[in-house]
C-alpha positions, 0 to 999 in steps of 0.5 A: 425132310423127316425121313430124308436125313434120318441116317444122321441119327445113327452115324456121322458120315465123316466117321469122326463126330465133332464135339459140337455135333448137332446130332450127338445127343440123339446118337447117345439115346436108344434108337427108338427114343431118338427116332421118336424125338426126330419125327416129333421135331418141328421142321424148323428144328430139323432144318437148324440141325441140318444146317449145323451138320452141313456147316461141319461137313464144309469145314471138314472138306476145307480142312482136308483140302488144306492138308492135301495142299500142304503135303504137296 
Protein backbone atom coordinates (compact mmCIF):
# COMPACT_ATOMS: atom_id res chain seq x y z
CA UNK A 1 0.00 0.00 0.00
CA UNK A 2 2.92 2.35 0.58
CA UNK A 3 3.60 2.95 -3.14
CA UNK A 4 0.11 2.32 -4.47
CA UNK A 5 -1.26 5.72 -3.37
CA UNK A 6 1.89 7.84 -3.34
CA UNK A 7 0.47 10.05 -6.12
CA UNK A 8 -1.97 11.56 -3.63
CA UNK A 9 1.01 13.31 -2.05
CA UNK A 10 1.56 15.32 -5.22
CA UNK A 11 -1.95 16.33 -6.26
CA UNK A 12 -5.61 15.79 -5.52
CA UNK A 13 -7.25 13.76 -8.30
CA UNK A 14 -10.36 15.93 -7.94
CA UNK A 15 -8.30 19.03 -8.89
CA UNK A 16 -9.97 20.87 -6.03
CA UNK A 17 -8.40 19.99 -2.70
CA UNK A 18 -10.83 20.48 0.16
CA UNK A 19 -9.76 22.41 3.24
CA UNK A 20 -9.76 19.32 5.44
CA UNK A 21 -7.86 17.06 3.02
CA UNK A 22 -5.90 14.34 4.81
CA UNK A 23 -2.99 14.87 2.38
CA UNK A 24 -2.93 18.68 2.59
CA UNK A 25 -0.03 18.87 5.06
CA UNK A 26 2.06 16.41 3.07
CA UNK A 27 1.44 18.34 -0.16
CA UNK A 28 2.68 21.54 1.49
CA UNK A 29 6.06 19.95 2.28
CA UNK A 30 9.03 19.54 0.00
CA UNK A 31 8.50 16.31 -1.94
CA UNK A 32 11.47 14.48 -0.45
CA UNK A 33 10.23 15.20 3.09
CA UNK A 34 6.62 14.23 2.28
CA UNK A 35 7.75 10.95 0.73
CA UNK A 36 9.97 10.20 3.72
CA UNK A 37 7.08 10.74 6.12
CA UNK A 38 4.69 8.66 3.98
CA UNK A 39 7.06 5.70 3.78
CA UNK A 40 7.77 5.84 7.52
CA UNK A 41 4.07 5.86 8.44
CA UNK A 42 2.49 2.80 9.94
CA UNK A 43 0.04 1.08 7.60
CA UNK A 44 -2.78 2.02 9.98
CA UNK A 45 -1.95 5.72 9.61
CA UNK A 46 -1.87 5.44 5.83
CA UNK A 47 -5.15 3.55 5.84
CA UNK A 48 -6.79 6.28 7.94
CA UNK A 49 -5.64 8.97 5.49
CA UNK A 50 -6.88 6.92 2.54
CA UNK A 51 -10.26 6.38 4.17
CA UNK A 52 -10.62 10.16 4.57
CA UNK A 53 -9.61 10.61 0.93
CA UNK A 54 -12.14 8.04 -0.30
CA UNK A 55 -14.85 9.65 1.82
CA UNK A 56 -14.06 13.00 0.21
CA UNK A 57 -14.24 11.46 -3.27
CA UNK A 58 -17.62 9.87 -2.48
CA UNK A 59 -19.00 13.16 -1.20
CA UNK A 60 -17.71 14.94 -4.29
CA UNK A 61 -19.33 12.37 -6.58
CA UNK A 62 -22.65 12.72 -4.76
CA UNK A 63 -22.44 16.50 -5.07
CA UNK A 64 -21.73 16.25 -8.79
CA UNK A 65 -24.67 13.90 -9.27
CA UNK A 66 -27.05 16.20 -7.39
CA UNK A 67 -25.87 19.21 -9.43
CA UNK A 68 -26.49 17.34 -12.67
CA UNK A 69 -29.97 16.32 -11.53
CA UNK A 70 -30.86 19.87 -10.52
CA UNK A 71 -29.81 21.31 -13.88
CA UNK A 72 -32.15 18.99 -15.84
